[in-house]
C-alpha atoms as one frame of an Amber mdcrd trajectory, in Angstrom:
protein
   0.179  -0.145   0.138   1.283   3.556  -0.830   1.394   5.843   1.693   0.159
   8.819  -0.096  -0.732   9.158  -3.775  -0.660  12.886  -6.065  -3.218  12.432
  -8.293  -3.375  14.962 -11.417  -0.180  17.200 -10.982   1.923  19.027 -13.581
   5.009  17.646 -12.719   8.439  19.543 -13.308  10.648  16.814 -12.225  13.902
  18.991 -12.080  16.074  17.558 -14.933  14.442  20.613 -17.369  12.639  17.996
 -19.531   9.173  19.244 -20.533   6.886  19.204 -17.688   3.843  16.204 -17.931
   0.479  15.470 -16.073   0.750  12.401 -13.304   0.073  10.995 -11.159   3.043
  10.305  -8.301   2.857   7.597  -5.410   4.584   7.608  -2.195   6.023   5.056
   0.246   8.443   4.642   2.917   9.601   8.191   2.273  10.586   7.234  -1.944
   9.199   7.896  -4.684   7.996   4.536  -6.155   5.729   4.967  -8.615   4.726
   8.161 -11.090   2.553   7.518 -14.208  -0.241   9.116 -16.298  -3.529  10.204
 -14.752  -5.354   7.121 -13.596  -2.564   4.885 -14.227  -1.314   4.240 -10.436
  -3.940   1.762  -9.406  -2.231   0.700  -5.746  -4.105   2.022  -2.926  -3.377
   4.487  -0.646  -3.486   5.639   2.721  -4.284   9.282   1.896  -4.671  10.768
  -1.698  -4.959  14.186  -3.170  -6.488  15.650  -6.296  -3.748  18.058  -7.136
  -5.474  19.406 -10.713  -3.788  22.516 -11.780  -0.716  22.102  -9.264   2.401
  21.968  -9.763   4.461  19.270  -8.404   8.414  20.025  -8.527  11.441  18.571
  -6.013  12.206  20.632  -2.933  14.149  23.209  -3.316  17.609  22.794  -2.708
  19.574  25.989  -0.920  23.485  25.745  -1.445  24.515  28.608   1.043  22.711
  29.311   4.307  23.406  29.757   8.276  21.050  27.766   9.815  24.163  25.967
  12.136  22.804  27.523  15.579  18.886  28.523  14.306  17.585  24.904  13.847
  17.996  24.122  17.285  14.988  26.469  18.451  13.161  26.661  14.831  13.461
  22.931  13.478  11.054  24.131  10.586  14.098  26.435   9.221  11.397  29.535
   8.593  10.950  31.236   6.624  12.721  28.644   3.886  11.281  25.944   4.516
   7.671  28.073   4.003   9.188  28.766   0.395   9.489  24.885  -0.754  13.331
  24.466   0.567  13.355  20.722   1.415  17.591  21.129   2.158  19.888  23.557
   3.560  24.011  23.868   2.968  25.218  25.171   6.499  28.688  25.625   7.924
  29.439  28.312   5.079  31.954  31.121   5.056  34.340  29.477   7.885  31.867
  29.631  10.529  30.523  26.762  12.335  29.609  26.015  16.411  31.951  23.281
  16.307  34.418  21.912  16.999  34.682  23.477  20.674  38.277  22.664  22.624
  36.957  21.026  25.781  39.661  22.486  27.717  38.653  26.077  27.135  34.964
  26.569  28.005  35.376  30.405  26.826  35.513  29.770  23.229  31.420  28.767
  23.190  31.227  32.357  24.350  33.854  33.630  21.678  31.899  31.771  18.630
  28.594  33.476  19.811  29.717  36.472  19.623  31.721  36.011  16.548  28.591
  34.566  15.378  26.424  38.051  16.084  29.099  39.992  14.430  29.901  38.936
  11.452  26.702  36.897  10.521  24.007  39.200  12.173  22.567  36.524  14.440
  20.700  38.026  18.206  23.156  37.050  20.711  20.725  36.453  23.182  19.237
  33.829  20.570  22.115  32.369  20.436  22.690  32.291  24.521  19.413  30.800
  24.787  18.426  29.223  21.806  20.917  26.294  21.218  22.640  23.876  24.127
  26.161  24.054  23.580  26.509  20.603  24.600  29.058  19.428  22.104  32.306
  19.841  21.207  33.287  17.217  18.372  31.873  17.888  14.977  30.240  14.524
  15.255  28.671  15.539  18.448  27.429  18.625  17.018  25.705  16.669  14.094
  23.911  14.270  16.779  22.797  17.462  18.704  20.585  17.746  15.521  19.281
  14.846  14.518  16.122  13.325  14.934  14.759  16.942  15.591  15.067  18.791
  12.167  11.857  18.972   9.767  14.214  20.010   6.569  17.550  17.883   5.197
  21.145  19.792   5.993  24.233  19.100   5.685  27.123  21.245   7.241  30.483
  22.457   5.725  33.225  22.565   8.737  34.514  26.330   9.313  38.424  27.071
   8.926  37.580  29.612  12.192  36.485  27.020  14.578  39.582  24.467  13.547
  41.957  27.237  14.495  40.436  28.357  17.334  40.328  24.919  18.613  44.347
  23.994  17.678  45.252  27.843  18.268  43.265  29.441  20.638  43.446  33.224
  20.976  47.220  32.984  18.475  44.295  32.316  16.021  44.188  35.304  15.417
  46.940  36.643  13.448  49.328  33.982  14.119  50.553  31.007  12.038  50.466
  27.400  13.130  53.461  25.278  13.889  53.787  22.257  12.017  52.418  20.050
  14.654  49.500  22.616  15.585  48.568  21.793  11.502  49.133  18.671  12.074
  46.459  18.808  14.890  43.818  21.187  12.397  43.789  18.659   9.545  43.497
  15.775  12.286  40.006  17.621  13.512  39.409  18.425  10.229  39.604  14.775
   8.720  37.265  13.354  12.191  34.595  15.838  11.374  34.407  14.950   7.511
  34.814  11.071   9.468  31.601  12.453  11.269  29.621  13.334   7.832  30.786
  16.801   7.438  30.592  17.881   3.894  33.922  19.697   3.692  35.807  23.093
   4.195  34.208  26.396   4.216  36.629  29.899   4.545  36.762  33.187   4.465
  39.587  35.185   3.679  37.070  38.252   3.222  37.840  42.051   4.362  34.362
  42.644   5.645  34.874  38.824   8.107  35.512  40.376  11.859  35.308  38.703
  15.008  33.113  40.077  18.261  36.070  41.957  18.873  36.749  43.323  15.682
  39.441  41.734  14.873  39.681  40.249  11.571  38.392  36.657  11.907  40.939
  33.546  12.279  40.887  32.226   9.032  41.554  35.476   7.636  45.273  34.710
   8.823  45.388  31.276   6.992  48.359  31.969   4.214  48.133  29.595   1.183
  50.140  26.816   2.623  47.551  25.884   5.649  44.233  26.367   3.043  45.842
  23.817   0.802  47.185  21.396   3.423  42.981  21.292   3.929  42.414  21.514
   0.687  44.245  18.128  -0.078  42.456  16.765   2.710  38.941  17.097   1.501
  39.670  15.292  -1.219  40.498  12.579   0.827  36.963  11.922   1.505  34.028
  10.747  -0.226  31.159  13.312  -1.045  32.957  16.904   0.048  33.633  19.974
  -1.607  35.064  23.583  -0.855  33.092  26.685   0.011  35.979  30.011   0.053
  34.966  33.815   0.118  37.969  36.479  -0.699  37.801  39.942  -0.534  37.367
  39.726  -4.392  33.912  38.408  -4.154  32.586  41.393  -3.184  33.446  43.238
  -6.559  36.316  41.409  -8.619  38.804  39.193  -7.947  42.585  40.322  -7.571
  44.545  37.728  -9.308  46.203  36.437  -6.651  42.752  35.052  -5.378  41.967
  33.591  -8.338  45.331  31.829  -7.775  44.517  30.606  -4.518  40.812  29.159
  -5.766  41.710  27.230  -8.512  44.769  25.925  -6.330  42.175  24.933  -3.859
  39.720  23.376  -5.875  43.229  21.166  -8.035  44.547  20.480  -4.972  41.027
  18.858  -3.583  39.480  17.463  -6.966  36.169  19.031  -5.525  34.345  21.597
  -6.739  34.437  24.733  -4.883  31.611  27.570  -5.014  31.948  31.352  -3.660
  29.497  34.192  -2.893  28.276  36.044  -3.949  28.190  37.323  -7.632  26.261
  40.762  -8.042  25.015  41.624 -11.770  24.845  45.085 -12.641  24.856  46.312
 -16.102  26.362  49.582 -14.887  29.817  47.726 -13.994  29.975  45.300 -16.814
  33.222  44.059 -16.645  32.722  42.796 -13.632  31.219  39.449 -14.506  33.222
  38.557 -17.079  36.574  39.250 -14.479  34.678  36.920 -12.301  34.190  33.990
 -14.133  37.842  33.787 -15.000  38.339  32.109 -11.856  35.797  29.622 -13.390
  37.478  29.227 -16.755  41.461  28.941 -15.124  39.776  26.322 -12.518  38.742
  23.567 -15.080  42.169  24.334 -17.055  44.031  23.756 -13.894  42.121  20.149
 -13.089  39.591  21.885 -10.614  36.101  23.781 -10.772  34.766  26.817  -9.309
  31.208  27.759  -8.859  29.854  31.695  -8.639  26.689  31.659  -6.493  24.491
  34.404  -7.772  20.714  35.606  -6.627  18.162  35.779  -8.872  15.940  38.445
  -7.064  17.162  42.023  -5.271  16.740  40.912  -1.848  15.302  43.028   0.597
  17.673  44.829   3.093  17.165  47.413   5.594  20.059  49.887   6.829  20.835
  52.071  10.329  22.874  54.370  11.183  22.431  52.815  14.613  22.874  49.776
  14.515  25.812  47.680  12.859  24.913  47.346   8.812  26.571  46.913   5.718
  27.173  50.573   5.323  29.514  50.096   8.555  32.085  47.837   5.859  32.279
  51.288   3.718  36.051  52.131   4.190  36.440  54.133   6.962  32.288  54.605
   7.892  33.021  51.917  10.689  35.184  54.042  12.739  32.374  56.734  12.988
  29.477  54.680  12.796  30.684  52.649  15.948  31.333  55.981  17.967  28.918
  56.510  20.359  25.561  57.922  19.425  25.759  61.685  20.759  29.392  61.569
  19.328  28.114  60.099  16.042  25.489  62.297  15.498  27.819  65.390  15.955
  30.548  64.075  13.514  27.661  62.948  10.854  26.704  66.683  11.090  29.875
  67.902  10.457  30.045  68.686   7.082  33.763  67.986   6.614  33.237  64.600
   7.600  30.097  63.954   5.329  32.031  65.138   2.236  34.995  62.388   3.229
  32.751  60.147   4.233  30.843  60.274   0.484  34.359  60.445  -1.435  35.297
  57.092   0.228  32.249  55.708  -0.185  32.442  56.282  -3.929  36.023  55.611
  -4.606  37.482  51.952  -5.849  37.460  50.665  -2.748  34.484  50.388  -1.558
  33.773  48.188  -3.703  30.670  46.671  -4.044  29.469  48.831  -1.227  29.297
  51.287  -3.974  25.763  50.689  -4.674  24.821  51.270  -1.282  25.058  54.956
  -1.591  22.560  56.708  -3.558  21.291  57.965  -0.541  18.338  59.854  -2.477
  17.112  56.781  -3.704  16.699  55.439  -0.058  12.831  54.996   1.288  12.605
  55.894   5.111  11.159  52.915   7.458   9.831  53.030  10.768  10.529  56.578
  12.588  10.357  57.100  16.331  10.077  61.024  16.898   7.499  63.276  16.356
   9.861  65.459  13.898   9.392  62.242  11.707   5.824  61.712  11.737   4.792
  61.335   8.115   7.881  60.093   6.829   7.656  56.533   6.705   7.167  55.351
   3.068   8.889  59.002   1.756  11.745  58.398  -0.651  14.568  60.889   0.702
  15.434  62.479  -2.364  12.115  64.070  -2.176  12.397  65.457   1.157  15.615
  66.318   0.623  13.998  68.437  -2.289  11.790  70.185   0.166  14.183  71.073
   2.677  17.023  72.127  -0.091  19.614  69.769   1.234  21.929  67.435  -0.487
  20.892  63.741   0.041  22.803  61.870   2.832  22.649  65.156   4.838  19.184
  65.250   4.551  18.836  61.342   5.766  21.631  62.349   8.449  18.781  64.901
  10.190  16.379  62.177   9.792  18.183  59.689  11.599  19.292  61.969  14.166
  15.623  62.897  15.562  15.141  59.369  15.646  18.693  59.177  17.671  19.893
  56.946  15.101  16.901  53.995  15.145  15.500  54.999  11.305  14.927  51.872
   9.678  16.551  52.937   5.919  15.013  50.989   2.711  17.721  51.475   0.246
  16.573  51.121  -3.447  18.882  48.969  -5.189  20.640  50.500  -8.553  20.296
  47.660 -10.758  16.923  46.625 -11.204  16.683  48.043 -14.831  15.981  46.118
 -17.576  19.852  46.146 -18.983  20.868  44.438 -15.434  18.031  41.995 -16.064
  19.035  41.024 -19.396  22.637  40.596 -18.053  21.532  38.547 -15.355  19.970
  35.766 -17.970  22.633  35.653 -19.946  25.098  35.173 -16.969  22.806  32.147
 -15.634  22.950  30.595 -19.016  27.041  29.946 -17.577  28.359  26.445 -16.352
  29.804  27.503 -13.623  26.631  29.990 -12.314  24.198  28.646 -10.144  21.806
  29.904  -8.163  21.954  30.684  -4.434  23.584  32.817  -1.548  20.482  33.408
   0.425  22.276  33.894   3.392  19.042  32.328   5.665  19.318  32.174   8.713
  21.880  35.065   9.409  21.643  39.345   8.746  18.186  37.931  10.307  16.824
  41.845  11.142  18.664  43.177   8.222  17.948  40.583   4.983  15.541  38.710
   3.845  16.933  36.429   1.387  14.916  33.029   2.231  11.694  33.681   0.228
  14.007  33.943  -3.346  12.496  30.246  -4.508   9.200  31.374  -4.821   9.802
  34.467  -5.660  11.705  33.511  -8.892   9.540  31.129  -9.975   6.644  34.142
  -9.449   8.720  35.780 -11.266   9.305  33.157 -13.999   5.226  32.256 -14.695
   3.989  36.021 -14.528   6.923  38.863 -14.327   9.916  39.157 -16.423   9.417
  35.280 -17.741  13.407  35.198 -17.982  13.321  31.777 -17.952  10.535  28.802
 -18.400   9.021  26.921 -15.475  10.953  23.978 -16.139  14.263  25.517 -16.090
  13.279  27.680 -13.321  12.635  24.556 -11.373  15.809  22.591 -12.428  18.192
  25.811 -11.463  16.433  25.559  -7.771  16.632  21.468  -7.834  18.647  19.483
  -9.974  21.772  21.947 -10.425  22.484  22.841  -6.580  21.578  19.216  -5.758
  24.183  17.599  -8.313  26.618  19.997  -7.319  26.315  19.159  -3.559  26.400
  15.742  -4.770  23.353  14.419  -2.887  22.130  11.417  -3.547  18.457  10.599
  -4.377  17.829  14.288  -4.350  16.911  16.451  -6.611  14.233  15.350  -9.263
  11.096  13.328  -9.159  12.453   9.955 -10.258  11.088   6.655  -9.005  13.497
   5.782  -6.031  14.261   9.076  -5.049  13.686  10.593  -1.692   9.768  11.787
  -1.937  11.256  15.649  -1.040   8.418  17.106  -2.929   6.896  21.525  -3.420
   3.296  21.004  -4.748   2.724  25.129  -5.360  -0.138  27.036  -7.329   1.547
  28.328 -10.563  -1.327  31.201 -10.422  -0.192  32.288  -7.079   3.246  31.439
  -6.011   5.035  34.369  -4.741   6.380  36.085  -1.916   5.296  38.280   0.442
   6.793  41.664   1.789   9.709  41.521   4.474   8.264  42.327   7.645   9.971
  42.682  10.701   8.526  40.254  13.637  10.085  39.317  17.037   9.670  35.736
  17.631  13.584  34.586  18.345  14.769  33.681  21.588  14.616  36.805  23.840
  11.791  38.096  21.905  14.691  39.625  19.429  13.733  40.754  15.995  14.067
  39.469  12.610  12.966  39.682   8.857  10.241  37.372   8.023   8.872  36.982
   4.552   5.153  34.731   3.833   4.834  32.009   0.890   1.806  32.451  -0.786
   0.854  29.634  -2.952   2.776  26.843  -1.672   0.105  24.231  -1.194   1.684
  21.246   0.012   6.004  20.486   0.985   7.083  16.922   1.621  10.577  16.150
   3.809  11.104  12.209   3.098   7.014  11.562   2.220   5.733  13.513   5.444
   3.982  16.762   5.105   5.945  19.573   7.043   3.593  22.327   5.089   0.399
  22.603   4.070  -1.389  25.629   2.674   1.596  27.691   4.031   1.245  26.524
   6.747   3.842  24.293   9.133   2.243  21.323  10.291   4.890  20.036  13.015
   6.515  17.382  12.006  10.346  16.981  11.606  11.133  14.168   9.153  14.421
  16.017   8.195  17.783  13.934   8.378  21.516  15.524   9.138  23.198  14.899
   5.436  26.264  13.185   6.184  29.111  13.402   3.433  30.024   9.649   1.920
  26.294   8.329   2.788  24.191  10.690   1.479  26.411  12.792  -1.074  28.543
  11.061  -3.482  32.027  12.470  -5.063  31.840  15.279  -7.641  35.045  15.039
  -8.881  36.652  17.576 -11.143  39.267  15.563 -12.489  37.146  13.976 -15.096
């Protein structure tokens, strides 16, 4: 007997092949029957009519930071609401394990680092996770049996360095014995099921003390030793961030990424490829890394987002504006001093000069202050400004746009919520995205779901992208869009039996209404441990999500089931070799 039968669905099977109408039968967590309408005659414990609905494989998000959130939110919201059934965590060099049992304070260091570098609530980190592990395998075991989505995790280079080198991980170099111990820990983690290595050399990544995170101090020899270790385990890969990911790679960064992938014989992915027609030279430069890697026996894949991710800013709390060269020192001052500095015309002039210079890289796109929309305000002086565009307010006041924005924020003692309107929302940029998606080493991803919780909301990219493909810009067709969200990332990650609708595959499925599928507007909610805030977005048109055959979402609402699996390398992933 079947556990469940879905009748008359329009099946987009993840391969990109034309969709077709079929009945799909599920038993013991697997797809066991696919046939034309009425052709599956085996009795089923439950049946549903899916006429007019699209059945797709569950979406796979290759870049998330749900490492901590899954402990207090096993449903990985809002990703699962938007059809995601598998998430990859442990990215950017940051993981919660291993933790050295001889240094209990390392857990606090890790929490403060994650709060600073990934924008997670420190209170939620302290109260929401048990922190009862030391080894990486113990961390994975702590999640086993209690999550609704499937989740796999890279090993963060920062945690490896901290475990072995302690405080010397910041600024120091490992001795031969320390490097050997780092490799031993890394092999142990991959034996337990870690997916491989994640590391960062990005200039924007600082720990809770404001110091460059541990992996930024690693030299190429250390990175290549870890990369070679990746190649000794089945079903593993590399995720790496360098400073040039934000704008354009330097030659030595391309050399490093190519050497790492070739040394491992495994794919290396990075994020995020920003596509903007105003900077036409960026995409060709960034994809040189991929072209050189293939010649060297490696593979480098660029992750890029198919939507413009909602993101808010504030002059009162840490956000992307702090990462503009010269801005962090000013925006890090106590509020009264910060206001005084920002009201100084000479200071503002210098800030704008540096924000518009080449050293600001991709952050230049955040400095069109006249395009900002005012969000929540907190003073009588700002009554009626919510929803208005800064350039219009500035024109009324006879002020330059940044000056106007500063005065608005100062009236709220810097608490004003600001929404930058992107400059890359023009037809030329969307045509460039459409062209770039054709490249064999460009893949959709980079949501950062689970991170930067009160600043951005990338998790709904799946539903928003499909809605745009069906009813908006229609840059790709339905079947191609589904493949880009399912089989493409599943094949890069080497997922066994996931990413397609085929007999024998895991029944990770999303059933949606093609006339309604979309994502709602991002809104601030206070539902984290300690009542901490985050941005959330409701899904529209998601009829059902199934993980391993068990329904986890019905009519956009979570069912409470937790059928997800911790996906372990080798067992649940197969090797994706770059060596042919």
